[in-house]
matplotlib code that plots the C-alpha trace (Angstrom):
import matplotlib.pyplot as plt

x = [165.1, 163.8, 163.2, 162.0, 162.3, 161.1, 163.1, 161.7, 163.8, 163.5, 167.1, 167.8, 171.5, 173.4, 175.8, 173.0, 172.5, 176.3, 176.7, 173.7, 175.2, 178.6, 177.1, 175.1, 178.0, 180.2, 177.4, 176.7, 180.4, 180.8, 177.7, 177.9, 174.5, 172.9, 170.9, 169.4, 168.2, 165.3, 164.3, 160.6, 158.8, 155.9, 153.2, 155.1, 155.8, 152.1, 151.3, 153.9, 152.7, 149.1, 150.3, 152.2, 149.2, 146.9]
y = [119.1, 115.6, 114.9, 117.1, 116.1, 117.7, 116.9, 117.6, 117.5, 118.6, 119.6, 123.3, 122.7, 124.8, 121.8, 119.6, 122.0, 122.3, 118.5, 118.2, 120.8, 119.1, 115.7, 117.2, 119.1, 116.0, 113.9, 116.4, 116.7, 112.9, 112.5, 115.7, 116.8, 119.8, 120.2, 123.1, 123.5, 125.8, 126.7, 127.2, 129.9, 129.0, 129.4, 127.3, 124.7, 124.4, 124.1, 121.4, 119.4, 119.6, 118.4, 115.5, 114.4, 114.1]
z = [10.4, 10.0, 13.7, 16.5, 20.1, 23.3, 26.4, 29.8, 32.9, 36.5, 36.6, 36.9, 36.6, 34.0, 33.9, 32.5, 29.6, 29.1, 28.9, 26.5, 24.2, 24.3, 23.4, 20.6, 19.2, 19.1, 17.6, 14.9, 14.1, 13.9, 11.8, 9.7, 10.9, 12.7, 15.9, 17.7, 21.2, 22.0, 25.6, 25.9, 27.8, 30.1, 27.4, 24.9, 27.6, 28.4, 24.6, 24.1, 27.1, 25.7, 22.3, 23.9, 26.0, 23.0]

ax = plt.figure().add_subplot(projection="3d")
ax.plot(x, y, z, "-o")
ax.set_aspect("equal")
plt.show()
């Protein structure tokens, strides 16, 4: 992967995740690329936030 993004949202809606997956699937199909979504546990979330802050 050339780019890594961390997306933070306060939405707990399963619909949000479904729509994000749908968008990425279409984009990847249209651009012949790949994407992966990883959900972080609490420890990983804290570590990611600390990295972003610095």
